[in-house]
C-alpha positions as CSV (number, residue, x, y, z in Angstrom):
1,M,85.5,-57.4,-50.4
2,R,86.9,-56.4,-47.0
3,G,89.9,-54.7,-45.5
4,A,92.9,-54.5,-47.8
5,S,91.1,-55.6,-50.9
6,R,88.4,-52.9,-50.5
7,A,91.1,-50.2,-50.2
8,S,93.0,-51.7,-53.2
9,L,89.9,-51.7,-55.3
10,A,89.3,-48.0,-54.5
11,A,92.9,-47.2,-55.5
12,A,92.5,-49.3,-58.7
13,K,89.4,-47.4,-59.7
14,E,91.2,-44.1,-59.3
15,R,94.1,-45.4,-61.5
16,L,91.6,-46.6,-64.1
17,E,90.9,-43.0,-65.1
18,A,94.5,-42.5,-66.2
19,A,94.4,-45.7,-68.2
20,L,91.2,-44.7,-69.9
21,S,92.7,-41.4,-70.9
22,A,95.8,-43.1,-72.3
23,G,94.0,-45.6,-74.5
24,D,90.7,-46.7,-76.0
25,P,88.1,-47.6,-73.3
26,A,86.5,-50.3,-75.4
27,T,89.9,-51.9,-76.0
28,L,90.8,-51.6,-72.3
29,G,87.5,-53.3,-71.3
30,D,87.9,-56.1,-73.8
31,E,91.5,-56.8,-72.7
32,L,90.7,-56.6,-69.0
33,F,88.1,-59.3,-69.6
34,A,90.7,-61.3,-71.5
35,V,93.0,-61.0,-68.4
36,L,90.1,-62.1,-66.2
37,H,89.5,-65.2,-68.3
38,L,93.2,-66.0,-68.1
39,L,93.2,-65.7,-64.3
40,D,90.1,-67.8,-64.0
41,R,91.8,-70.6,-66.0
42,E,95.3,-70.3,-64.4
43,H,94.8,-70.4,-60.7
44,A,98.5,-70.7,-60.0
45,L,99.1,-67.5,-61.9
46,R,96.3,-65.8,-60.1
47,R,97.8,-66.8,-56.7
48,A,101.2,-65.7,-57.7
49,L,100.0,-62.3,-58.8
50,S,98.2,-61.7,-55.5
51,D,100.7,-63.4,-53.1
52,P,101.4,-60.9,-50.3
53,A,104.6,-62.8,-49.5
54,Q,106.1,-61.6,-52.8
55,P,107.4,-58.1,-53.3
56,P,105.0,-55.8,-55.3
57,E,107.5,-55.2,-58.0
58,Q,108.1,-58.9,-58.5
59,R,104.3,-59.4,-58.9
60,A,104.2,-56.5,-61.4
61,Q,107.1,-57.9,-63.4
62,L,105.4,-61.3,-63.6
63,A,102.2,-59.6,-65.0
64,V,104.3,-57.7,-67.6
65,T,106.1,-60.9,-68.6
66,V,102.8,-62.9,-69.0
67,L,100.9,-60.1,-70.8
68,E,103.6,-58.8,-73.1
69,G,102.4,-59.1,-76.7
70,R,98.9,-60.4,-75.6
71,V,97.4,-57.0,-74.7
72,S,98.1,-53.4,-75.4
73,P,100.8,-51.6,-73.4
74,V,98.1,-49.5,-71.7
75,T,96.3,-52.6,-70.4
76,R,99.6,-54.4,-69.6
77,D,100.9,-51.5,-67.5
78,F,97.5,-51.0,-65.8
79,V,97.3,-54.7,-64.7
80,A,100.9,-54.4,-63.4
81,E,99.7,-51.5,-61.2
82,I,96.8,-53.5,-60.0
83,V,98.8,-56.5,-58.9
84,R,101.2,-54.1,-57.0
85,L,98.3,-53.5,-54.7
86,R,97.6,-55.7,-51.7
87,W,94.7,-58.2,-52.1
88,G,93.2,-60.3,-49.4
89,S,92.8,-63.3,-51.7
90,S,93.5,-64.3,-55.3
91,L,89.7,-64.3,-56.0
92,D,89.5,-60.7,-54.8
93,L,92.0,-59.8,-57.5
94,A,90.0,-61.5,-60.2
95,N,86.8,-59.9,-59.0
96,A,88.4,-56.5,-59.0
97,I,89.6,-56.9,-62.6
98,E,86.1,-57.9,-63.6
99,Q,84.6,-54.7,-62.1
100,L,87.3,-52.6,-63.7
101,A,86.5,-54.2,-67.1
102,V,82.9,-53.3,-66.7
103,M,83.8,-49.8,-65.7
104,A,85.9,-49.5,-68.8
105,E,83.0,-50.6,-71.0
106,A,80.8,-48.1,-69.2
107,A,83.4,-45.4,-70.0
108,S,83.3,-46.5,-73.6
109,A,79.5,-46.1,-73.6
110,E,79.9,-42.7,-72.0
111,A,82.4,-41.6,-74.7
112,E,79.8,-42.7,-77.4
113,G,77.0,-40.8,-75.6
114,S,75.2,-44.1,-74.9
115,L,75.7,-44.6,-71.1
116,D,71.9,-44.3,-70.4
117,D,71.2,-46.8,-73.2
118,L,73.8,-49.2,-71.7
119,E,72.0,-49.3,-68.4
120,D,68.6,-49.7,-70.0
121,E,69.7,-52.4,-72.4
122,L,71.3,-54.5,-69.6
123,F,68.1,-54.2,-67.6
124,R,65.8,-55.0,-70.5
125,F,67.7,-58.0,-71.6
126,G,67.6,-59.4,-68.1
127,R,63.8,-59.0,-68.1
128,I,63.5,-60.7,-71.5
129,V,65.5,-63.6,-70.2
130,E,63.3,-63.9,-67.2
131,A,60.2,-63.8,-69.3
132,H,61.3,-66.5,-71.9
133,A,62.1,-69.8,-70.2
134,D,63.3,-71.4,-73.4
135,L,65.7,-68.6,-74.2
136,R,67.1,-68.7,-70.6
137,R,67.6,-72.4,-70.8
138,A,69.6,-72.1,-74.0
139,L,71.7,-69.3,-72.6
140,V,72.6,-71.0,-69.3
141,D,72.8,-74.6,-70.5
142,P,76.4,-75.8,-69.6
143,R,76.3,-78.3,-72.5
144,V,76.1,-75.4,-75.0
145,S,79.5,-74.0,-75.9
146,A,80.4,-70.3,-75.2
147,D,80.8,-69.7,-78.9
148,R,77.3,-71.0,-79.6
149,K,75.9,-68.8,-76.9
150,A,77.8,-65.8,-78.2
151,D,76.4,-66.5,-81.7
152,L,72.9,-66.7,-80.2
153,V,73.3,-63.4,-78.4
154,A,74.6,-61.7,-81.6
155,S,71.7,-63.1,-83.6
156,L,69.3,-61.6,-81.1
157,L,70.9,-58.3,-80.5
158,E,73.2,-57.4,-83.4
159,G,72.1,-54.0,-84.7
160,K,69.5,-53.6,-82.0
161,T,71.7,-52.6,-79.1
162,T,74.8,-50.5,-78.5
163,A,78.2,-52.1,-78.9
164,P,79.1,-51.8,-75.2
165,A,75.8,-53.5,-74.2
166,L,76.4,-56.3,-76.6
167,R,79.9,-56.9,-75.3
168,L,78.7,-56.9,-71.7
169,I,75.7,-59.1,-72.3
170,T,77.9,-61.6,-74.3
171,E,80.3,-61.6,-71.4
172,A,77.6,-62.3,-68.8
173,V,76.1,-65.1,-70.9
174,T,79.4,-66.8,-71.8
175,R,81.3,-66.3,-68.6
176,P,78.9,-66.1,-65.6
177,R,81.6,-66.9,-63.0
178,G,79.3,-68.9,-60.7
179,R,76.5,-66.4,-60.7
180,S,73.1,-66.6,-62.3
181,L,72.7,-64.7,-65.6
182,E,70.3,-62.3,-64.0
183,R,72.6,-61.5,-61.1
184,E,75.5,-61.0,-63.5
185,L,73.5,-58.6,-65.7
186,D,72.3,-56.8,-62.5
187,M,75.8,-56.4,-61.2
188,F,77.0,-55.0,-64.6
189,G,74.1,-52.5,-64.5
190,R,75.0,-51.3,-61.0
191,I,78.6,-50.8,-62.0
192,A,77.6,-48.9,-65.1
193,A,75.4,-46.7,-63.0
194,E,78.3,-45.8,-60.7
195,R,80.0,-44.3,-63.7
196,R,78.0,-41.2,-63.0
197,N,77.7,-41.8,-59.2
198,R,74.1,-42.8,-59.7
199,L,71.8,-45.1,-57.9
200,I,69.4,-47.5,-59.7
201,A,65.8,-47.6,-58.6
202,L,63.7,-50.6,-59.7
203,V,60.2,-49.2,-60.1
204,R,57.2,-51.6,-60.4
205,T,54.0,-50.1,-61.5
206,A,50.7,-51.4,-62.8
207,A,50.8,-49.0,-65.9
208,E,53.5,-47.3,-67.8
209,L,54.6,-44.0,-66.4
210,T,54.5,-40.9,-68.5
211,E,57.6,-39.0,-69.3
212,A,56.5,-36.2,-66.8
213,Q,55.9,-38.8,-64.1
214,R,59.3,-40.3,-64.7
215,T,61.0,-36.9,-64.5
216,R,59.2,-36.0,-61.2
217,L,59.9,-39.4,-59.6
218,S,63.6,-39.3,-60.6
219,A,63.9,-35.7,-59.3
220,T,62.2,-36.6,-56.0
221,L,64.4,-39.7,-55.4
222,S,67.6,-37.8,-56.4
223,A,66.8,-35.1,-53.9
224,Q,66.0,-37.7,-51.2
225,Y,69.3,-39.6,-51.7
226,D,71.4,-36.6,-52.7
227,R,72.6,-38.6,-55.8
228,D,71.4,-38.9,-59.3
229,V,68.9,-41.8,-59.5
230,H,68.3,-43.8,-62.7
231,L,64.9,-45.4,-63.1
232,N,64.4,-49.0,-64.3
233,I,60.6,-49.2,-64.9
234,E,58.9,-52.6,-64.7
235,V,55.2,-52.7,-65.7
236,D,53.6,-55.4,-63.5
237,P,49.7,-55.7,-63.4
238,T,49.9,-57.7,-60.2
239,V,50.7,-54.5,-58.2
240,L,47.1,-53.4,-58.9
241,G,47.8,-49.7,-58.3
242,G,50.5,-47.4,-56.9
243,I,54.2,-48.1,-57.3
244,S,56.9,-50.1,-55.6
245,I,60.4,-48.7,-55.5
246,K,63.6,-50.6,-54.6
247,I,67.0,-49.0,-54.3
248,G,69.7,-51.3,-53.1
249,D,68.3,-53.1,-49.9
250,E,65.7,-50.4,-49.3
251,E,62.1,-50.9,-50.6
252,I,59.3,-48.3,-50.7
253,D,56.1,-50.2,-51.4
254,G,53.0,-48.1,-52.0
255,T,51.0,-50.6,-54.1
256,I,47.5,-51.6,-53.5
257,A,48.6,-55.2,-53.6
258,R,51.0,-54.6,-50.7
259,R,48.3,-52.9,-48.6
260,L,45.8,-55.7,-49.3
261,A,48.4,-58.2,-48.2
262,D,49.0,-56.3,-45.0
263,I,45.2,-56.2,-44.3
264,R,45.0,-59.9,-45.0
265,R,47.8,-60.7,-42.6
266,R,46.2,-58.6,-39.8
267,I,42.9,-60.4,-40.3
268,E,44.7,-63.8,-40.2
269,R,46.5,-62.8,-36.9
270,S,43.3,-61.7,-35.3
271,S,41.3,-64.8,-36.2
């Protein structure tokens, strides 16, 4: 997002806290996703709710009229506040509601004391999907209905994951919104991490790190970036030794495989 939409999203995030305090975070998250699904289906409504040529109060009243009786008063009033803001495009409005829905689910996990579990479960499910081609095909196949995909996710994860994680994974599987499943899960994980103003570090290592090593690495990265850093550990024998760390667009690669590749490139250039 750029310009007005970015400023509006920042304002919406601040107002989300009041909505979370006024109602149940899990309900707010579920209902914001329901609003998102409505806007993704009804493009004319989405354009009307984000039309800068219409007065903010008129857009807000339209939201109240459409949502009355469909969602809780807390969600209805919060969406009315969101559409009063200025959005650069109707798609920016929909994308903002998606992010706010994920943030509400993260707040639900935080209230249950399972925010760390949420981040880990989203990450692990993404890796499971990557590692099992048949499962991935079933989950992304456009010929398979959303209900069947939801049933498959429930059969795999019911009782094995937290409720917020199950809701977000089901959302990512059944409503990818033009993104790959892996990208959708990764985006949800990043938003969940922001709940505590944290960064996510993807750590690739040849062997599992001990708890002491994890603690030291997390403390070192947190001191370097002046923010809490959550570690997602991926054991990958191909790194041969050392570790590779990726935070956002920045990568710190100290693996033997990387050093061997550098040596091989220098040899090829000199030959």
